[in-house]
C-alpha positions in Angstrom: 3.6 -0.1 2.4 1.7 -0.1 5.5 -2.0 -1.0 5.1 -3.4 2.3 6.4 -5.9 4.4 4.4 -3.5 6.5 2.2 -5.9 9.1 1.2 -6.5 10.2 4.8 -2.9 10.1 6.0 -1.4 11.8 2.9 -4.0 14.6 3.2 -3.0 15.1 6.9 0.6 15.0 5.9 0.2 17.8 3.4 -2.0 19.8 5.8 0.6 19.7 8.4 3.4 20.6 6.0 5.6 17.8 7.2 9.2 16.9 6.8 8.9 15.3 3.3 8.6 18.8 1.9 11.3 20.3 4.1 8.7 22.5 6.0 8.7 22.7 9.8 5.8 20.7 11.2 3.0 22.3 13.1 3.8 22.1 16.8 1.9 19.3 18.5 -0.7 20.0 21.1 0.5 19.6 24.7 -1.2 16.8 26.5 -0.4 15.1 29.8 1.5 11.9 29.3 -0.3 8.6 29.9 0.5 6.7 33.0 1.5 3.8 30.7 4.0 6.0 28.9 6.2 7.6 31.5 8.4 10.3 30.3 6.7 10.7 26.9 7.5 14.2 25.6 4.9 16.5 24.1 7.1 18.0 21.3 8.3 16.5 18.0 11.6 14.7 17.9 12.6 14.8 21.6 14.8 12.1 23.2 12.6 10.1 25.5 14.6 7.3 27.3 12.4 4.6 26.0 14.1 2.1 28.4 11.9 3.5 31.1 8.6 3.1 29.2 6.2 0.3 30.0 6.5 -2.6 27.7 10.0 -1.8 26.5 11.9 -4.0 29.0 9.7 -7.0 28.1 10.3 -6.2 24.4 14.1 -6.2 25.0 13.9 -9.4 27.0 12.1 -11.1 24.0 14.7 -9.9 21.5 17.6 -11.0 23.8 16.0 -14.5 24.1 14.8 -14.9 20.6 17.2 -13.0 18.4 20.5 -13.1 20.3 20.9 -9.3 20.9 22.6 -8.2 24.1 20.5 -6.2 26.6 23.2 -3.5 26.8 23.1 -3.1 23.0 19.4 -2.7 22.8 19.2 -0.4 25.8 21.8 1.8 24.2 19.8 2.0 21.0 16.6 2.8 22.9 18.3 5.6 24.7 19.2 7.2 21.3 15.7 6.8 19.9 13.5 9.9 19.7 9.8 10.2 20.3 8.1 11.5 17.1 4.8 13.2 18.0 4.0 13.9 14.3 3.8 10.2 13.7 1.2 9.9 16.4 -0.8 12.8 15.1 -0.8 11.4 11.5 -2.0 8.0 12.8 -5.1 9.4 14.5 -8.3 8.8 12.6 -9.5 11.7 10.5 -12.7 13.3 11.7 -15.9 12.3 9.9 -16.3 14.3 6.8 -17.2 14.0 3.2 -18.0 10.5 1.7 -15.3 8.7 -0.2 -14.9 9.8 -3.7 -13.0 7.6 -6.2 -12.8 10.1 -8.9 -11.2 12.7 -6.6 -8.8 10.1 -5.3 -7.8 8.9 -8.8 -7.2 12.4 -10.0 -4.4 12.8 -7.4 -2.5 10.0 -8.9 -3.4 9.7 -12.6 -2.3 13.2 -13.6 0.2 14.7 -16.0 3.1 15.3 -13.6 3.1 11.7 -12.3 2.5 10.3 -15.7 5.5 12.1 -17.2 7.6 11.1 -14.3 6.5 7.5 -14.9 7.5 7.7 -18.5 11.0 8.9 -17.5 11.3 6.2 -14.8 10.3 3.5 -17.3 12.8 4.8 -19.9 15.6 4.9 -17.3 14.8 1.4 -16.0 13.6 -0.4 -19.1 16.0 -3.2 -18.8 15.1 -4.0 -15.1 11.4 -3.7 -15.9 11.7 -6.1 -18.8 13.7 -8.5 -16.8 11.2 -8.4 -13.9 8.3 -9.0 -16.2 10.0 -12.0 -17.8 11.1 -13.5 -14.5 8.0 -12.8 -12.3 5.2 -12.4 -14.8 4.2 -9.0 -13.5 3.6 -6.5 -16.2 6.0 -3.6 -16.2 3.1 -1.1 -16.0 1.9 -2.6 -12.7 5.3 -2.2 -11.2 5.5 1.3 -12.6 2.0 2.1 -11.2 2.9 1.0 -7.7 6.1 2.9 -7.5 4.4 6.0 -8.9 1.5 5.9 -6.4 3.8 5.2 -3.5 6.5 7.8 -4.0 6.2 9.6 -7.3 9.1 7.6 -8.6 11.4 8.2 -5.6 10.5 11.8 -5.0 8.7 11.4 -1.7 10.3 8.5 0.2 10.1 10.2 3.6 12.8 11.6 5.9 11.7 10.3 9.3 14.3 8.1 11.1 12.6 4.7 10.9 13.8 3.7 14.3 12.1 6.8 15.8 8.8 6.5 14.0 8.3 2.8 14.5 9.4 2.8 18.2 7.0 5.7 18.9 4.1 3.8 17.3 5.1 0.6 18.9 4.8 2.0 22.4 2.6 5.1 22.1 0.0 4.4 19.4 -2.9 6.7 19.6 -6.2 5.8 21.2 -8.2 3.8 18.6 -10.3 0.7 18.8 -7.5 -1.4 17.4 -4.7 0.2 19.4 -3.4 -3.0 21.0 -3.3 -4.8 17.6 -1.5 -1.9 16.0 1.1 -1.6 18.8 1.8 -5.3 18.4 2.2 -4.9 14.7 4.7 -2.0 15.1 6.6 -3.9 17.8 7.1 -6.7 15.3 8.2 -4.1 12.8 10.6 -2.7 15.4 12.1 -6.2 15.8 12.4 -6.5 12.0 14.1 -3.1 11.8 16.8 -4.1 14.2 17.2 -7.5 12.6 17.5 -6.0 9.1 20.0 -3.5 10.3 22.1 -6.3 11.9 21.8 -8.6 8.9 22.8 -5.7 6.5 25.6 -4.4 8.7 24.1 -0.9 8.9 23.3 1.6 11.6 19.6 1.3 12.4 19.4 5.0 12.7 20.5 5.4 9.1 17.2 4.1 7.8 14.9 6.8 6.6 11.3 6.5 5.6 7.7 7.5 6.1 6.1 8.5 9.4 4.9 4.8 9.7 8.4 3.4 8.9 7.9 2.5 5.3 11.2 2.6 3.3 12.4 3.6 -0.1 11.0 3.8 -3.6 8.5 1.1 -3.0 7.7 2.0 0.7 8.3 -1.5 2.1 7.9 -1.9 5.9 11.0 -3.5 7.5 9.3 -6.9 7.8 8.4 -6.9 4.1 12.0 -6.0 3.2 13.3 -9.0 5.1 10.7 -11.3 3.6 10.1 -10.0 0.0 12.8 -7.6 -1.0 15.5 -8.7 -3.5 18.9 -7.5 -4.6 18.0 -6.9 -8.2 20.9 -4.7 -9.3 23.5 -7.3 -8.4 25.5 -5.3 -5.9 25.0 -7.9 -3.1 22.8 -5.7 -0.9 19.2 -4.7 -0.7 18.8 -0.9 -0.8 15.2 0.2 -1.5 16.0 3.8 -0.8 18.8 4.3 -3.3 18.3 1.6 -5.9 15.2 1.8 -8.1 16.3 -1.5 -9.7 16.1 -3.2 -6.3 12.6 -1.7 -5.8 11.5 -3.0 -9.2 12.5 -6.6 -8.5 11.1 -6.3 -4.9 7.7 -5.1 -6.0 7.4 -7.9 -8.6 8.5 -10.5 -6.0 6.0 -9.2 -3.4 3.1 -9.5 -5.9 4.1 -13.0 -6.9 4.4 -14.1 -3.2 0.9 -12.7 -2.7 -0.8 -14.6 -5.4 0.0 -12.9 -8.7 -0.6 -15.2 -11.7 1.4 -14.5 -14.9 -0.8 -13.8 -17.9 -4.1 -13.6 -16.0 -6.4 -10.5 -16.4 -6.8 -8.0 -13.6 -10.2 -6.3 -13.6 -13.3 -5.9 -15.8 -16.0 -3.2 -15.8 -19.4 -4.3 -14.5 -22.9 -3.1 -14.1 -25.6 -4.0 -11.6 -29.1 -4.5 -12.7 -32.2 -3.5 -10.7 -33.4 -7.1 -10.8 -31.6 -10.4 -11.0 -31.1 -11.6 -14.7 -32.4 -14.9 -16.0 -30.1 -17.9 -15.8 -27.5 -18.0 -18.6 -27.5 -14.2 -19.1 -23.9 -13.7 -18.1 -21.4 -13.3 -20.9 -18.4 -15.7 -20.8 -15.3 -15.9 -22.9 -13.3 -19.0 -23.6 -11.4 -20.4 -20.6 -8.2 -18.4 -20.0 -9.3 -15.5 -22.2 -8.4 -12.0 -21.6 -11.4 -10.1 -22.8 -12.2 -6.7 -21.3 -9.2 -4.9 -22.8 -6.7 -7.7 -22.4 -4.7 -8.0 -19.1 -5.7 -4.4 -18.1 -9.0 -2.7 -18.0 -10.4 0.1 -20.1 -9.8 3.6 -18.7 -11.7 4.2 -15.5 -13.4 7.2 -17.1 -15.3 4.7 -19.3 -16.5 2.6 -16.4 -20.1 2.0 -15.9 -21.8 4.0 -13.1 -25.3 3.2 -11.9 -27.6 3.4 -9.0 -29.4 0.2 -8.1 -32.2 -0.9 -5.9 -31.6 -4.7 -6.0 -30.0 -5.5 -2.6 -28.8 -9.0 -3.6 -25.5 -7.6 -5.0 -24.3 -6.2 -1.6 -23.4 -9.7 -0.3 -20.7 -10.0 -2.9 -18.7 -6.9 -2.0 -15.1 -7.7 -0.9 -15.9 -10.1 1.8 -12.2 -11.1 2.2 -10.3 -9.2 -0.5 -10.3 -12.4 -2.6 -11.8 -13.5 -5.9 -14.3 -15.9 -4.6 -17.3 -15.9 -7.0 -18.0 -17.5 -10.4 -19.6 -15.3 -13.0 -22.8 -17.3 -12.6 -22.9 -16.6 -8.8 -22.3 -12.9 -9.4 -25.1 -12.8 -12.0 -27.5 -14.2 -9.5 -27.1 -10.9 -7.6 -27.6 -8.9 -10.7 -23.9 -8.2 -11.2 -23.0 -8.4 -14.9 -19.8 -7.8 -16.8 -19.7 -5.2 -19.6 -17.5 -7.5 -21.6 -17.2 -11.3 -21.6 -15.4 -12.9 -18.6 -13.1 -15.9 -18.7 -15.3 -18.8 -17.8 -12.7 -20.6 -15.7 -11.9 -17.8 -13.2 -13.4 -16.4 -10.1 -14.0 -12.7 -9.3 -14.8 -10.3 -6.5 -17.0 -7.2 -6.8 -15.2 -3.9 -6.5 -17.3 -0.9 -5.7 -15.7 2.5 -6.1 -17.8 5.1 -4.3 -18.1 8.6 -5.9 -19.3 10.7 -3.1 -22.9 11.7 -3.8 -22.7 10.5 -7.4 -23.3 6.9 -8.6 -20.6 4.4 -7.9 -18.4 2.5 -10.4 -18.5 -1.3 -10.3 -15.7 -3.6 -11.4 -15.1 -7.3 -11.2 -11.6 -8.0 -9.8 -9.8 -11.1 -10.7 -7.1 -12.8 -8.6 -4.4 -10.4 -9.8 -6.4 -7.3 -8.7 -6.6 -8.7 -5.2 -2.9 -9.4 -5.2 -2.4 -5.7 -5.6 -4.7 -5.0 -2.6 -2.2 -7.0 -0.5 0.2 -4.1 -1.0 -2.4 -1.7 0.3 -5.8 -3.0 1.4 -7.8 -0.4 -0.6 -9.8 -0.7 -3.8 -9.0 2.9 -4.5 -5.3 2.2 -4.2 -5.4 -0.9 -6.4 -7.4 0.8 -9.2 -5.1 3.8 -9.1 -2.1 1.5 -9.6 -3.8 -0.1 -12.6 -4.9 3.2 -14.1 -1.6 5.0 -13.5 0.4 2.2 -15.0 -1.8 2.0 -18.0 -1.6 5.8 -18.5 2.2 5.7 -18.3 2.3 2.9 -20.9 0.0 4.7 -23.3 2.0 8.0 -22.9 5.3 6.3 -23.4 4.0 4.6 -26.6 3.1 7.9 -28.0 6.7 9.3 -27.8 8.5 6.3 -29.0 
């Protein structure tokens, strides 16, 4: 669940024919190692005595002092860890290319194979989904949507050793403007990997996941596992790779811990006028209402697309991935709901770019932005909503 841009990295993953599909990766380009990364190999999966790398000794010192590990234990682990060049390559920014295209992105996730797999997943795990919805207030279809987008219901969970991938990114992150911040993030995830392994009594090298270290059906990073994952199948351990039931409970708990409110709507279709409307023009429903298709939106294919010249609306776009604006404030910028909005709620403007075609506009409520905490992308959150809805509809037709 790392907050990278999935569309870019998945495309690069497919292009390189990576390990998730059992195909040998394209050999990495040979480059001279950095002075700050002594001993860094140029090929995929080589041992790289990380104990000699700059920053590793200080990291070990911190874990010894803060977490009670022995230096000898950590050095032994670091000597067994492999440098994974493919993780570095997949983290590099994609070259500038075509503009973002929501419809193309959506089509990759809301499609027959994934929908049918979602129906089967729901049928197999109906009890756990019903229980999670009752306990956490997260609709089953949202949980199903997330797990489907993340891993096609457990089909693509990743086969990288998490220790290798995270250690590589923690000390050899590619040159990007945010390199230092990302290295700090992955060093914290490396600490969480080691702590989770110790707390669970497992070999840290037994953990498998994505090239960024995300684990299991729900693709939780190690830190999220320690903070938000739950044992939902009652076997007294958390196993997101082998237990879809643990994944179901963990996804629901994650959303609640990130602000999900039971019974509240998610998102409403909107349009933007070329000129600001007169006061009182916005449509409002009764407080707490769920107009706009109930708790879930109409199909994205029915969304409003338009090209606008009124610049006032731009100030409302996703300033902080939060629902910050009243319907009246949005209306002052020419942003109008297609159906009445609950009058006692706030919203954020969601713009879904369609390449060279007109964009789609939606008004996201608090629960929409809770989904963006799983992956900070409007495309991602809308795909989750649309896939979950499509699975629910397909399942209802066969029952």
